[in-house]
MDTraj code that builds the backbone (N, CA, C; nanometers):
import mdtraj as md
import numpy as np

residues = "MET ASN ASN SER MET GLU ARG LYS ASN ASN LEU LYS SER PRO GLU ASN ILE ILE THR LEU ILE PRO ILE ILE ILE SER SER GLY ILE ALA ILE LEU LEU ILE ILE PHE TYR LEU VAL PRO GLN TYR ILE LYS SER ASN THR VAL ASN LEU GLU LEU ASN ASP LEU ILE LYS LYS LYS ASN ASP LEU ASP ASP LEU LYS VAL GLN TYR LYS ILE ILE ASN GLN LYS PHE ASP LYS LEU THR LYS GLU LYS ALA PHE ILE ILE GLU THR ILE SER GLY SER SER ASN LEU ASP THR LEU VAL ALA LYS LEU GLY GLU LEU ALA LYS LYS ASN ASN ILE LYS PHE ASP SER ILE VAL PRO LYS GLN VAL ILE LYS PHE VAL GLU ASN SER THR VAL GLU LYS ASN ASN LYS LYS ASN ASN LEU ALA ASN LEU ASN ILE ASP PRO LEU LEU VAL GLU GLY VAL LYS LYS TYR LEU ILE ASP PHE THR PHE LYS THR ASN PHE ASN ASN LEU LEU PHE PHE LEU ARG GLU LEU GLU PHE GLN GLU ASN ILE ILE LEU LEU ASP ASP ILE ASP LEU LYS LEU SER ASP GLN ASN ILE ASP ASN SER GLU GLU LEU LEU LYS VAL LYS ILE SER MET THR PHE TYR GLY LYS ILE".split()
xyz = np.array([
    [0.0878, -0.1227, 0.0019],
    [-0.0072, -0.0112, 0.0012],
    [0.0832, 0.1215, -0.0112],
    [0.1948, 0.1095, 0.0710],
    [0.2924, 0.2431, 0.0624],
    [0.3476, 0.2613, -0.0839],
    [0.3749, 0.1257, -0.1349],
    [0.4408, 0.1504, -0.2701],
    [0.3252, 0.2278, -0.3616],
    [0.1967, 0.1752, -0.3456],
    [0.0956, 0.2540, -0.4314],
    [0.1012, 0.4080, -0.4027],
    [0.0971, 0.4369, -0.2786],
    [0.1041, 0.5781, -0.2525],
    [0.1982, 0.6486, -0.3023],
    [0.3305, 0.5894, -0.3079],
    [0.4407, 0.6538, -0.3625],
    [0.4503, 0.6777, -0.5015],
    [0.3888, 0.5788, -0.5578],
    [0.3798, 0.5798, -0.7167],
    [0.2896, 0.7069, -0.7591],
    [0.1777, 0.7225, -0.6701],
    [0.0833, 0.8471, -0.6854],
    [0.1457, 0.9763, -0.6708],
    [0.2292, 0.9809, -0.5654],
    [0.2953, 1.1032, -0.5376],
    [0.3909, 1.1251, -0.6378],
    [0.4570, 1.0161, -0.6897],
    [0.5643, 1.0410, -0.7945],
    [0.4963, 1.1006, -0.9254],
    [0.3687, 1.0499, -0.9544],
    [0.3059, 1.1054, -1.0734],
    [0.2749, 1.2298, -1.0668],
    [0.2364, 1.2985, -0.9264],
    [0.2171, 1.4183, -0.8972],
    [0.3360, 1.5168, -0.8683],
    [0.4382, 1.4576, -0.8923],
    [0.5726, 1.5451, -0.8716],
    [0.5731, 1.6345, -0.9764],
    [0.6420, 1.7391, -0.9451],
    [0.6755, 1.8659, -1.0566],
    [0.7354, 1.8178, -1.1644],
    [0.8338, 1.7287, -1.1414],
    [0.9074, 1.6719, -1.2562],
    [0.8070, 1.6230, -1.3637],
    [0.7213, 1.5117, -1.3111],
    [0.6325, 1.4523, -1.4110],
    [0.5405, 1.5362, -1.4700],
    [0.5096, 1.6339, -1.3896],
    [0.3894, 1.7337, -1.4399],
    [0.4516, 1.8177, -1.5445],
    [0.5768, 1.8589, -1.5408],
    [0.6562, 1.9340, -1.6404],
    [0.6671, 1.8422, -1.7664],
    [0.6935, 1.7077, -1.7383],
    [0.7173, 1.6330, -1.8516],
    [0.5839, 1.6271, -1.9302],
    [0.4700, 1.6186, -1.8639],
    [0.3292, 1.5824, -1.9395],
    [0.2909, 1.7085, -1.9993],
    [0.3443, 1.8198, -1.9504],
    [0.2858, 1.9499, -2.0262],
    [0.3056, 1.9642, -2.1788],
    [0.4220, 1.9317, -2.2334],
    [0.4571, 1.9125, -2.3861],
    [0.3683, 1.8207, -2.4678],
    [0.3345, 1.7150, -2.3613],
    [0.2582, 1.6005, -2.4285],
    [0.1147, 1.6432, -2.4470],
    [0.0494, 1.7349, -2.3163],
    [-0.0671, 1.7748, -2.3298],
    [-0.0909, 1.8873, -2.4354],
    [0.0122, 1.9752, -2.4273],
    [0.0096, 2.0753, -2.5519],
    [0.0059, 2.0319, -2.6877],
    [0.0843, 1.9155, -2.7079],
    [0.0896, 1.8500, -2.8574],
    [-0.0481, 1.7893, -2.8787],
    [-0.1016, 1.7314, -2.7739],
    [-0.2151, 1.6407, -2.8008],
    [-0.3314, 1.7660, -2.8264],
    [-0.3242, 1.8634, -2.7739],
    [-0.4189, 1.9934, -2.7946],
    [-0.4196, 2.0498, -2.9195],
    [-0.2867, 2.0598, -2.9628],
    [-0.2518, 2.1190, -3.0853],
    [-0.3132, 2.0154, -3.1976],
    [-0.2845, 1.8958, -3.1779],
    [-0.3094, 1.7856, -3.2676],
    [-0.4818, 1.7720, -3.2809],
    [-0.5490, 1.7913, -3.1592],
    [-0.6891, 1.7971, -3.1743],
    [-0.7425, 1.9128, -3.2469],
    [-0.6835, 2.0426, -3.2159],
    [-0.7304, 2.1607, -3.2840],
    [-0.6946, 2.1503, -3.4361],
    [-0.5927, 2.0947, -3.4526],
    [-0.5561, 2.0657, -3.6100],
    [-0.6467, 1.9724, -3.6837],
    [-0.6930, 1.8586, -3.6049],
    [-0.7959, 1.7767, -3.6655],
    [-0.9214, 1.8544, -3.6824],
    [-0.9562, 1.9401, -3.5928],
    [-1.0905, 1.9955, -3.5695],
    [-1.0985, 2.1256, -3.6877],
    [-0.9879, 2.1891, -3.6882],
    [-0.9980, 2.3078, -3.7622],
    [-0.9332, 2.3054, -3.9021],
    [-0.8588, 2.2012, -3.9364],
    [-0.7974, 2.1841, -4.0615],
    [-0.8287, 2.0466, -4.1199],
    [-0.8113, 1.9363, -4.0499],
    [-0.8240, 1.8233, -4.1114],
    [-0.9598, 1.7815, -4.1537],
    [-1.0681, 1.7948, -4.0502],
    [-1.2135, 1.7697, -4.0668],
    [-1.2550, 1.8681, -4.1902],
    [-1.2155, 1.9962, -4.2033],
    [-1.2837, 2.0748, -4.3200],
    [-1.2110, 2.0369, -4.4594],
    [-1.0832, 1.9803, -4.4306],
    [-1.0408, 1.9222, -4.5520],
    [-1.0908, 1.8025, -4.6136],
    [-1.1306, 1.7225, -4.5009],
    [-1.1860, 1.6090, -4.5358],
    [-1.3332, 1.6237, -4.6025],
    [-1.4014, 1.7339, -4.5337],
    [-1.5448, 1.7660, -4.5926],
    [-1.5259, 1.8300, -4.7219],
    [-1.4407, 1.9295, -4.7495],
    [-1.3954, 1.9862, -4.8844],
    [-1.3587, 1.8559, -4.9791],
    [-1.2788, 1.7891, -4.9384],
    [-1.2323, 1.6516, -5.0401],
    [-1.3489, 1.5770, -5.0611],
    [-1.4488, 1.5533, -4.9872],
    [-1.5660, 1.4846, -5.0196],
    [-1.6454, 1.5679, -5.1099],
    [-1.6762, 1.7002, -5.0871],
    [-1.7708, 1.7679, -5.1487],
    [-1.7019, 1.7799, -5.3008],
    [-1.5688, 1.8038, -5.3300],
    [-1.4989, 1.7950, -5.4611],
    [-1.5159, 1.6515, -5.5259],
    [-1.5117, 1.5530, -5.4439],
    [-1.5207, 1.4090, -5.5060],
    [-1.6900, 1.3985, -5.5451],
    [-1.7707, 1.4482, -5.4682],
    [-1.9049, 1.4371, -5.5127],
    [-1.9476, 1.5291, -5.6317],
    [-1.8770, 1.6456, -5.6440],
    [-1.8957, 1.7344, -5.7596],
    [-1.8327, 1.6677, -5.8831],
    [-1.7103, 1.5940, -5.8618],
    [-1.6450, 1.5420, -5.9640],
    [-1.7335, 1.4017, -6.0116],
    [-1.7857, 1.3465, -5.9217],
    [-1.8674, 1.2316, -5.9633],
    [-1.9972, 1.2904, -6.0445],
    [-2.0386, 1.3954, -5.9948],
    [-2.1528, 1.4704, -6.0589],
    [-2.1052, 1.5056, -6.2023],
    [-2.0038, 1.5601, -6.2119],
    [-1.9581, 1.6184, -6.3524],
    [-1.9236, 1.4894, -6.4547],
    [-1.8872, 1.3788, -6.3915],
    [-1.8496, 1.2553, -6.4704],
    [-1.9958, 1.2098, -6.5116],
    [-2.0892, 1.2119, -6.4259],
    [-2.2171, 1.1602, -6.4715],
    [-2.2935, 1.2349, -6.5814],
    [-2.2724, 1.3816, -6.5614],
    [-2.3369, 1.4906, -6.6740],
    [-2.2713, 1.4451, -6.7938],
    [-2.1348, 1.4422, -6.7928],
    [-2.0297, 1.4202, -6.9196],
    [-2.0984, 1.2875, -6.9697],
    [-2.1232, 1.1734, -6.8953],
    [-2.1802, 1.0527, -6.9681],
    [-2.3163, 1.0775, -7.0076],
    [-2.4086, 1.1475, -6.9388],
    [-2.5391, 1.1775, -6.9850],
    [-2.5272, 1.2770, -7.0898],
    [-2.4343, 1.3692, -7.1086],
    [-2.4280, 1.4590, -7.2268],
    [-2.3814, 1.3454, -7.3506],
    [-2.2913, 1.2654, -7.3233],
    [-2.2567, 1.1820, -7.4515],
    [-2.3726, 1.0988, -7.5003],
    [-2.4551, 1.0551, -7.4043],
    [-2.5914, 0.9792, -7.4291],
    [-2.6699, 1.0578, -7.5069],
    [-2.6916, 1.1869, -7.4525],
    [-2.7628, 1.2802, -7.5198],
    [-2.7327, 1.3264, -7.6752],
    [-2.5939, 1.3158, -7.7050],
    [-2.5447, 1.3300, -7.8234],
    [-2.5772, 1.2037, -7.9067],
    [-2.5603, 1.1127, -7.8575],
    [-2.5973, 0.9904, -7.9433],
    [-2.7744, 1.0017, -7.9708],
    [-2.8186, 1.0165, -7.8811],
    [-2.9847, 1.0159, -7.8860],
    [-3.0223, 1.1481, -7.9937],
    [-2.9610, 1.2488, -7.9662],
    [-2.9881, 1.3576, -8.0735],
    [-2.9312, 1.3107, -8.2281],
    [-2.8264, 1.2412, -8.2247],
    [-2.7950, 1.2094, -8.3488],
    [-2.8913, 1.1117, -8.4215],
    [-2.9554, 1.0245, -8.3331],
    [-3.0540, 0.9311, -8.3905],
    [-3.1834, 1.0052, -8.4172],
    [-3.2170, 1.0948, -8.3246],
    [-3.3506, 1.1710, -8.3617],
    [-3.3286, 1.2434, -8.4918],
    [-3.2116, 1.3025, -8.5029],
    [-3.1775, 1.3981, -8.6352],
    [-3.1872, 1.3035, -8.7228],
    [-3.1385, 1.1789, -8.7395],
    [-3.1463, 1.0873, -8.8575],
    [-3.2875, 1.0531, -8.8817],
    [-3.3608, 1.0193, -8.7863],
    [-3.5060, 0.9885, -8.8042],
    [-3.5858, 1.1050, -8.8542],
    [-3.5522, 1.2268, -8.8160],
    [-3.6295, 1.3496, -8.8524],
    [-3.5829, 1.3534, -8.9983],
    [-3.4521, 1.3446, -9.0392],
    [-3.4345, 1.3637, -9.1852],
    [-3.4971, 1.2528, -9.2698],
    [-3.5214, 1.1496, -9.2086],
    [-3.5889, 1.0303, -9.2884],
    [-3.7397, 1.0785, -9.2945],
    [-3.7875, 1.1066, -9.1992],
    [-3.9297, 1.1616, -9.1890],
    [-3.9615, 1.2696, -9.2966],
    [-3.8526, 1.3683, -9.2847],
    [-3.8727, 1.4694, -9.3863],
    [-3.8652, 1.4247, -9.5523],
    [-3.7733, 1.3349, -9.5669],
    [-3.7834, 1.2898, -9.6952],
    [-3.8984, 1.2073, -9.7338],
    [-3.9433, 1.1330, -9.6323],
    [-4.0864, 1.0583, -9.6641],
    [-4.1924, 1.1508, -9.6733],
    [-4.1932, 1.2693, -9.6107],
    [-4.3002, 1.3532, -9.6160],
    [-4.3069, 1.4395, -9.7530],
    [-4.1682, 1.4683, -9.7880],
    [-4.1553, 1.5062, -9.9435],
    [-4.1917, 1.4391, -10.0475],
    [-4.1593, 1.2601, -10.0262],
    [-4.2006, 1.1954, -10.1191],
    [-4.3430, 1.1812, -10.1409],
    [-4.4020, 1.1849, -10.0122],
    [-4.5661, 1.1694, -9.9998],
    [-4.6192, 1.2843, -10.0769],
    [-4.5727, 1.4153, -10.0460],
    [-4.6283, 1.5213, -10.1004],
    [-4.6121, 1.5393, -10.2570],
    [-4.5008, 1.4764, -10.2929],
    [-4.4500, 1.4874, -10.4406],
    [-4.5472, 1.3771, -10.5072],
    [-4.5725, 1.2609, -10.4463],
    [-4.6497, 1.1576, -10.4959],
    [-4.8008, 1.1830, -10.5120],
    [-4.8416, 1.2698, -10.4214],
    [-4.9933, 1.3143, -10.4266],
    [-5.0134, 1.4437, -10.5145],
    [-4.9285, 1.5309, -10.4973],
    [-4.9448, 1.6671, -10.5649],
    [-4.8540, 1.6891, -10.6820],
    [-4.7634, 1.6165, -10.7102],
    [-4.6521, 1.6343, -10.8153],
    [-4.5554, 1.7470, -10.7798],
    [-4.5413, 1.8120, -10.8729],
    [-4.4532, 1.9284, -10.8710],
    [-4.5287, 2.0681, -10.9087],
    [-4.6652, 2.0425, -10.9327],
    [-4.7343, 2.1425, -11.0107],
    [-4.8187, 2.1895, -10.8883],
    [-4.8521, 2.3509, -10.9074],
    [-4.9531, 2.3920, -10.8315],
    [-5.0913, 2.4059, -10.9224],
    [-5.1979, 2.4677, -10.8609],
    [-5.3312, 2.4701, -10.9419],
    [-5.3055, 2.5454, -11.0796],
    [-5.2490, 2.6584, -11.1010],
    [-5.2406, 2.7115, -11.2252],
    [-5.1544, 2.6449, -11.3332],
    [-5.0471, 2.5817, -11.2849],
    [-4.9928, 2.4852, -11.3860],
    [-5.0821, 2.3654, -11.4173],
    [-5.1354, 2.2995, -11.3216],
    [-5.2433, 2.1893, -11.3664],
    [-5.3438, 2.2153, -11.4391],
    [-5.4145, 2.3361, -11.4161],
    [-5.5158, 2.3875, -11.5223],
    [-5.4732, 2.4150, -11.6489],
    [-5.3461, 2.4685, -11.6600],
    [-5.2853, 2.4888, -11.7996],
    [-5.2612, 2.3702, -11.8702],
    [-5.2188, 2.2668, -11.7773],
    [-5.1717, 2.1333, -11.8518],
    [-5.3299, 2.0810, -11.8966],
    [-5.4364, 2.0753, -11.8259],
    [-5.5602, 2.0407, -11.8577],
    [-5.6015, 2.1054, -11.9943],
    [-5.5731, 2.2376, -12.0029],
    [-5.6166, 2.2901, -12.1185],
    [-5.5454, 2.2229, -12.2538],
    [-5.4037, 2.2102, -12.2232],
    [-5.3244, 2.1545, -12.3283],
    [-5.3768, 2.0277, -12.3865],
    [-5.4416, 1.9379, -12.2656],
    [-5.4844, 1.7929, -12.2865],
    [-5.6271, 1.8121, -12.3707],
    [-5.7176, 1.9098, -12.3263],
    [-5.8278, 1.9358, -12.3917],
    [-5.8280, 1.9796, -12.5303],
    [-5.7294, 2.0599, -12.5563],
    [-5.6948, 2.1024, -12.6930],
    [-5.6288, 1.9951, -12.7832],
    [-5.5482, 1.8964, -12.7069],
    [-5.5139, 1.7776, -12.7742],
    [-5.6117, 1.6864, -12.8434],
    [-5.7205, 1.6644, -12.7582],
    [-5.8278, 1.5847, -12.7619],
    [-5.9673, 1.6508, -12.8227],
    [-5.9270, 1.7753, -12.8840],
    [-6.0541, 1.8266, -12.9488],
    [-6.1645, 1.8525, -12.8262],
    [-6.1424, 1.8975, -12.7364],
    [-6.2551, 1.9322, -12.6255],
    [-6.2390, 2.0633, -12.6025],
    [-6.3712, 2.1295, -12.6048],
    [-6.3699, 2.2756, -12.5784],
    [-6.4614, 2.2943, -12.4411],
    [-6.3716, 2.3659, -12.3582],
    [-6.4446, 2.3801, -12.2147],
    [-6.5614, 2.4956, -12.2354],
    [-6.6800, 2.4722, -12.1773],
    [-6.7745, 2.5805, -12.1861],
    [-6.7754, 2.6418, -12.0280],
    [-6.7187, 2.5850, -11.9414],
    [-6.7101, 2.6314, -11.8042],
    [-6.6167, 2.5769, -11.7267],
    [-6.5465, 2.6427, -11.6263],
    [-6.4617, 2.5802, -11.5392],
    [-6.5008, 2.6558, -11.4100],
    [-6.5609, 2.6004, -11.3208],
    [-6.6036, 2.6626, -11.1770],
    [-6.5444, 2.5899, -11.0683],
    [-6.4570, 2.6942, -11.0073],
    [-6.3828, 2.6306, -10.8876],
    [-6.4855, 2.6359, -10.7590],
    [-6.5169, 2.5058, -10.6868],
    [-6.6129, 2.5137, -10.5965],
    [-6.5481, 2.5323, -10.4483],
    [-6.4445, 2.4501, -10.4323],
    [-6.3812, 2.4719, -10.2992],
    [-6.2545, 2.4455, -10.2806],
    [-6.1886, 2.5205, -10.2166],
    [-6.0568, 2.4973, -10.1728],
    [-6.0279, 2.4503, -10.0207],
    [-5.9595, 2.3173, -9.9918],
    [-5.9558, 2.2785, -9.8605],
    [-5.8011, 2.2673, -9.8412],
    [-5.7684, 2.3263, -9.7137],
    [-5.6366, 2.3223, -9.6710],
    [-5.6381, 2.2089, -9.5584],
    [-5.5026, 2.1561, -9.5329],
    [-5.4783, 2.0631, -9.4543],
    [-5.4897, 2.1088, -9.3104],
    [-5.5774, 2.0172, -9.2240],
    [-5.5911, 2.0512, -9.0720],
    [-5.5634, 1.9392, -9.0104],
    [-5.4928, 1.9470, -8.8982],
    [-5.4684, 1.8572, -8.8082],
    [-5.5826, 1.7630, -8.7648],
    [-5.5800, 1.6353, -8.7511],
    [-5.6908, 1.5377, -8.7292],
    [-5.7449, 1.5921, -8.5809],
    [-5.6646, 1.6096, -8.5092],
    [-5.7122, 1.6284, -8.3676],
    [-5.8109, 1.7660, -8.3613],
    [-5.7674, 1.8539, -8.4236],
    [-5.8541, 1.9698, -8.4739],
    [-5.9698, 1.9468, -8.5141],
    [-5.9829, 1.8722, -8.6309],
    [-6.1018, 1.8319, -8.6854],
    [-6.1953, 1.7618, -8.5901],
    [-6.1504, 1.6637, -8.5157],
    [-6.2048, 1.5923, -8.4205],
    [-6.2733, 1.6855, -8.3084],
    [-6.2009, 1.7888, -8.2728],
    [-6.2521, 1.8818, -8.1566],
    [-6.3592, 1.9680, -8.2348],
    [-6.3442, 2.0085, -8.3573],
    [-6.4633, 2.1010, -8.4054],
    [-6.5906, 2.0076, -8.4357],
    [-6.5622, 1.8672, -8.4532],
    [-6.6763, 1.8053, -8.4729],
    [-6.7539, 1.7815, -8.3268],
    [-6.6782, 1.7585, -8.2421],
    [-6.7466, 1.7563, -8.1125],
    [-6.8139, 1.8611, -8.0602],
    [-6.7390, 1.9986, -8.0966],
    [-6.7853, 2.1146, -8.0602],
    [-6.9333, 2.1372, -8.1096],
    [-6.9215, 2.1041, -8.2552],
    [-7.0605, 2.1195, -8.3203],
    [-7.1551, 2.0124, -8.3124],
    [-7.1304, 1.9010, -8.2190],
    [-7.2144, 1.7961, -8.2232],
    [-7.2256, 1.7284, -8.3426],
    [-7.1214, 1.7216, -8.4276],
    [-7.1299, 1.6370, -8.5541],
    [-7.0723, 1.5045, -8.5464],
    [-7.1138, 1.4107, -8.6273],
    [-7.0680, 1.2573, -8.6091],
    [-6.9165, 1.2965, -8.6703],
    [-6.8504, 1.1895, -8.6490],
    [-6.7082, 1.1789, -8.6940],
    [-6.7168, 1.1633, -8.8553],
    [-6.6700, 1.2715, -8.9257],
    [-6.6386, 1.2884, -9.0635],
    [-6.5332, 1.2001, -9.1002],
    [-6.5338, 1.1471, -9.2135],
    [-6.4306, 1.0914, -9.2876],
    [-6.3085, 1.1659, -9.3163],
    [-6.1864, 1.1581, -9.2632],
    [-6.0910, 1.2375, -9.2849],
    [-6.0272, 1.1959, -9.4027],
    [-5.9900, 1.2895, -9.5006],
    [-5.9172, 1.2585, -9.6224],
    [-5.7793, 1.2236, -9.5896],
    [-5.7216, 1.0958, -9.6281],
    [-5.5974, 1.0579, -9.6112],
    [-5.4916, 1.1157, -9.6939],
    [-5.5465, 1.1710, -9.8207],
    [-5.4452, 1.2206, -9.9145],
    [-5.4294, 1.3757, -9.8875],
    [-5.5007, 1.4340, -9.7974],
    [-5.4743, 1.5759, -9.7786],
    [-5.3876, 1.5800, -9.6535],
    [-5.2536, 1.6037, -9.6774],
    [-5.1556, 1.5840, -9.5978],
    [-5.0865, 1.7499, -9.5774],
    [-5.0056, 1.7681, -9.4940],
    [-4.9327, 1.8905, -9.4648],
    [-4.8756, 1.9265, -9.5913],
    [-4.8848, 2.0343, -9.6320],
    [-4.8174, 2.0941, -9.7661],
    [-4.8955, 2.0666, -9.8945],
    [-5.0104, 2.0216, -9.8801],
    [-5.0995, 1.9963, -9.9947],
    [-5.2385, 2.0571, -9.9774],
    [-5.2869, 2.1203, -10.0757],
    [-5.4139, 2.1618, -10.1002],
    [-5.5136, 2.0944, -10.1728],
    [-5.6538, 2.0722, -10.1454],
    [-5.7230, 2.0064, -10.2135],
    [-5.8276, 2.0971, -10.2975],
    [-5.8396, 2.0799, -10.4230],
    [-5.9241, 2.1658, -10.5194],
    [-6.0434, 2.0998, -10.5617],
    [-6.1679, 2.1497, -10.5590],
    [-6.2889, 2.0903, -10.6080],
    [-6.3197, 2.1836, -10.7081],
    [-6.3337, 2.1160, -10.8359],
    [-6.3540, 2.2290, -10.9608],
    [-6.4684, 2.1296, -11.0470],
    [-6.5549, 2.1953, -11.0930],
    [-6.6519, 2.1491, -11.1902],
    [-6.6165, 2.1838, -11.3422],
    [-6.5995, 2.0984, -11.4292],
    [-6.5843, 2.1322, -11.5793],
    [-6.7118, 2.1018, -11.6618],
    [-6.7308, 2.1799, -11.7489],
    [-6.8418, 2.1395, -11.8451],
    [-6.7735, 2.1692, -11.9906],
    [-6.8012, 2.0659, -12.0703],
    [-6.7250, 2.0744, -12.2166],
    [-6.8162, 1.9866, -12.3018],
    [-6.7704, 2.0045, -12.4260],
    [-6.8432, 1.9236, -12.5347],
    [-6.7519, 1.8511, -12.6216],
    [-6.7646, 1.7268, -12.6247],
    [-6.6824, 1.6424, -12.6995],
    [-6.7492, 1.5090, -12.7447],
    [-6.6884, 1.4084, -12.8307],
    [-6.7433, 1.2965, -12.8814],
    [-6.6871, 1.1860, -12.7633],
    [-6.7496, 1.0761, -12.7859],
    [-6.7095, 0.9693, -12.6818],
    [-6.5626, 0.9354, -12.7008],
    [-6.5096, 0.9030, -12.7916],
    [-6.3700, 0.8668, -12.8178],
    [-6.2797, 0.9731, -12.7533],
    [-6.2892, 1.0970, -12.7772],
    [-6.2098, 1.2223, -12.7384],
    [-6.2282, 1.2256, -12.5782],
    [-6.3464, 1.1808, -12.5401],
    [-6.3604, 1.1730, -12.3835],
    [-6.2926, 1.0825, -12.3163],
    [-6.2812, 0.9614, -12.3841],
    [-6.1929, 0.8422, -12.3438],
    [-6.0545, 0.8831, -12.3344],
    [-6.0208, 0.9314, -12.4490],
    [-5.8616, 0.9583, -12.4437],
    [-5.8283, 1.0694, -12.3390],
    [-5.9118, 1.1652, -12.3379],
    [-5.8882, 1.2724, -12.2261],
    [-5.8933, 1.2082, -12.0963],
    [-5.9914, 1.1378, -12.0430],
    [-5.9868, 1.0725, -11.9151],
    [-5.8745, 0.9752, -11.9133],
    [-5.8255, 0.9057, -11.9966],
    [-5.7208, 0.8181, -12.0074],
    [-5.5695, 0.9113, -11.9485],
    [-5.5717, 1.0088, -12.0184],
    [-5.4473, 1.1012, -12.0096],
    [-5.4490, 1.1665, -11.8749],
    [-5.5683, 1.1948, -11.8309],
    [-5.5731, 1.2492, -11.6706],
    [-5.5200, 1.1398, -11.5787],
    [-5.5453, 1.0169, -11.6028],
    [-5.4653, 0.9285, -11.5138],
    [-5.3183, 0.9141, -11.4990],
    [-5.2567, 0.9763, -11.5999],
    [-5.1155, 0.9726, -11.6150],
    [-5.0640, 1.1079, -11.5823],
    [-5.1346, 1.1709, -11.5207],
    [-5.0734, 1.3102, -11.4717],
    [-4.9871, 1.2991, -11.3315],
    [-4.9047, 1.3704, -11.3008],
    [-4.8299, 1.3655, -11.1723],
    [-4.9061, 1.3942, -11.0473],
    [-5.0005, 1.4761, -11.0770],
    [-5.1155, 1.5142, -10.9654],
    [-5.2135, 1.3940, -10.9549],
    [-5.2516, 1.3742, -10.8182],
    [-5.3634, 1.2846, -10.8136],
    [-5.5007, 1.3671, -10.8370],
    [-5.5481, 1.2955, -10.9417],
    [-5.6816, 1.3562, -10.9908],
    [-5.8053, 1.2660, -10.9653],
    [-5.9069, 1.2986, -10.8833],
    [-6.0152, 1.1886, -10.8657],
    [-6.1410, 1.2648, -10.9469],
    [-6.2199, 1.1785, -10.9987],
    [-6.3484, 1.2229, -11.0754],
    [-6.4602, 1.1689, -10.9847],
    [-6.5003, 1.2694, -10.9206],
    [-6.6424, 1.2367, -10.8150],
    [-6.7587, 1.2225, -10.8965],
    [-6.7976, 1.2802, -11.0077],
    [-6.9086, 1.2658, -11.0674],
    [-6.8960, 1.2900, -11.2162],
    [-6.9566, 1.2107, -11.3009],
    [-6.9611, 1.2555, -11.4410],
    [-7.1143, 1.2301, -11.5100],
    [-7.1411, 1.3521, -11.5633],
    [-7.2867, 1.3764, -11.6182],
    [-7.2756, 1.3760, -11.7739],
    [-7.3327, 1.2880, -11.8451],
    [-7.3158, 1.2796, -11.9898],
    [-7.4551, 1.3219, -12.0397],
    [-7.4680, 1.4223, -12.1516],
    [-7.5987, 1.4174, -12.2136],
    [-7.5594, 1.4521, -12.3607],
    [-7.6695, 1.4070, -12.4413],
    [-7.6201, 1.4447, -12.5850],
    [-7.6508, 1.5956, -12.6193],
    [-7.5525, 1.6311, -12.6910],
    [-7.5713, 1.7738, -12.7268],
    [-7.6439, 1.8001, -12.8760],
    [-7.6993, 1.9118, -12.8786],
    [-7.7780, 1.9341, -12.9948],
    [-7.6851, 1.9565, -13.1316],
    [-7.5491, 1.9777, -13.1042],
    [-7.4449, 1.9832, -13.2085],
    [-7.3988, 1.8672, -13.2559],
    [-7.3681, 1.8474, -13.3877],
    [-7.2736, 1.7485, -13.4388],
    [-7.1506, 1.7647, -13.4922],
    [-7.0718, 1.6968, -13.4926],
    [-6.9256, 1.6961, -13.5462],
    [-6.9225, 1.6249, -13.6895],
    [-6.9248, 1.7271, -13.7910],
    [-6.9220, 1.6789, -13.9289],
    [-7.0591, 1.5909, -13.9750],
    [-7.1634, 1.6173, -13.8952],
    [-7.2691, 1.5732, -13.9112],
    [-7.2730, 1.4119, -13.8989],
    [-7.1741, 1.3574, -13.8504],
    [-7.1394, 1.2196, -13.8540],
    [-7.1290, 1.1468, -13.7028],
    [-7.0971, 1.2256, -13.6380],
    [-7.0717, 1.1717, -13.4777],
    [-7.1465, 1.2671, -13.3807],
    [-7.2200, 1.1854, -13.2820],
    [-7.2968, 1.2637, -13.1873],
    [-7.2110, 1.3359, -13.0859],
    [-7.2245, 1.4382, -13.0519],
    [-7.1688, 1.5227, -12.9667],
    [-7.2196, 1.5142, -12.8231],
    [-7.1149, 1.4984, -12.7240],
    [-7.1856, 1.4782, -12.5891],
    [-7.1608, 1.5981, -12.5018],
    [-7.2423, 1.6363, -12.4292],
    [-7.2156, 1.7460, -12.3274],
    [-7.1770, 1.6781, -12.1794],
    [-7.0660, 1.7308, -12.1492],
    [-7.0054, 1.6363, -12.0325],
    [-6.9793, 1.7507, -11.9132],
    [-7.0286, 1.7056, -11.8185],
    [-6.9984, 1.7840, -11.6676],
    [-6.9342, 1.6815, -11.5846],
    [-6.8119, 1.7186, -11.5385],
    [-6.7246, 1.6234, -11.4543],
    [-6.6954, 1.7178, -11.3246],
    [-6.7138, 1.6637, -11.2133],
    [-6.6512, 1.7010, -11.0945],
    [-6.5400, 1.6519, -11.0541],
    [-6.4256, 1.7234, -11.0453],
    [-6.2862, 1.6727, -11.0468],
    [-6.2228, 1.7218, -10.8927],
    [-6.1557, 1.6370, -10.8405],
    [-6.0812, 1.6770, -10.7157],
    [-5.9291, 1.6667, -10.7406],
    [-5.8624, 1.7757, -10.7215],
    [-5.7105, 1.7982, -10.7572],
    [-5.6558, 1.8109, -10.6441],
    [-5.5144, 1.7549, -10.6323],
    [-5.4402, 1.7553, -10.5020],
    [-5.3126, 1.8359, -10.5693],
    [-5.2844, 1.9699, -10.5033],
    [-5.1833, 2.0409, -10.5677],
    [-5.0877, 2.0840, -10.4410],
    [-4.9835, 2.1439, -10.4784],
    [-4.8909, 2.1906, -10.3677],
    [-4.9356, 2.3155, -10.3345],
    [-4.8984, 2.3716, -10.2074],
    [-4.9268, 2.4989, -10.1546],
    [-4.8232, 2.5874, -10.1993],
])
top = md.Topology()
chain = top.add_chain()
for i, resn in enumerate(residues, 1):
    res = top.add_residue(resn, chain, resSeq=i)
    for name in ("N", "CA", "C"):
        top.add_atom(name, md.element.get_by_symbol(name[0]), res)
traj = md.Trajectory(xyz[None], top)
């Protein structure tokens, strides 16, 4: 017991206390360094690491977006070409004036004389959703939507009245089929005319309702 008391007294001796002071100061400085320098540096390092990972992720996302953009751009180019092909197939390269002039040439070639050319209606392309909304708004039944009336195309409804004989009429109608524009014959009304050609062939009075598709 005496030995134990002596040890305690030795620890509390001035020499030992003086020896412990540098250790305590060093420990305090180390703790302060850890608290005020190493911990902030660790937090900063984690923040930088998170930002770096975020930048790497964004870079990878950007690369993916570039690939997606390239794919979308290729699809858009393909759709644009398909749209141009559809418009070209339906309306050809002619507008209404050019088409009417061509019909005049065909009529002259087949000895047809127009009595009247009456434009009835010009229909522009409208989105299907808009048509459906208007039908619902006006309490109309779902009307048939013209599949040939696409964006970039106009639909012309025109009545033609002329006189010709039967053979010339056939040749004229046959040549209409080979025009680059799509031409639909909605109604043909044939009547005998009072006039004759060289007193040998009966002349027909013809009324045709035609639908033309032309470029805007």
